[in-house]
C-alpha positions, 0 to 999 in steps of 0.5 A, a space after each residue: 150179716 155184716 153191716 153195709 160199708 159206708 162207700 156202698 151206702 154212698 153209691 146207694 144214695 147216689 143211685 136213689 138221688 139220680 132216680 129221683 132227679 131223672 124220673 117224674 114223680 108220677 112214674 116213680 116206683 119202689 121197683 124202679 129205684 131198687 133197679 137203679 140202685 142195683 145198677 149203680 152198685 154193680 157199676 162200682 163192682 159190688 155184688 148184688 144178690 137177690 133178696 128172698 121175696 116177701 111172700 116166701 119169708 111170710 110163708 116160711 114164718 107161717 109154716 114155722 109157727 104152725 108146724 107143731 100145732 097141726 095134727 095130721 088127723 082130723 078131730 071129731 067135733 062135739 055132737 058130730 061123730 066122725 063118719 066112717 071111712 069107706 073101707 070100714 064097716 059101721 
């Protein structure tokens, strides 16, 4: 990933400052400031790509972390034998 150009950072700061000045503090939201910055970047000709949502990144991290630990078959617990399957005879 390449670093953000200084000109784009200046546009982002301007959008954030405009949002801060025009939105009452009790109505300000992180999504609102993000939208204002995206509007400013788009008006200056920058391409704004949607980011991967946080829940998707977390899910991917969890899957990657547990992929090699999971077994596809159930393990019997101590003292409790695995019940026979319906198509098997005891």
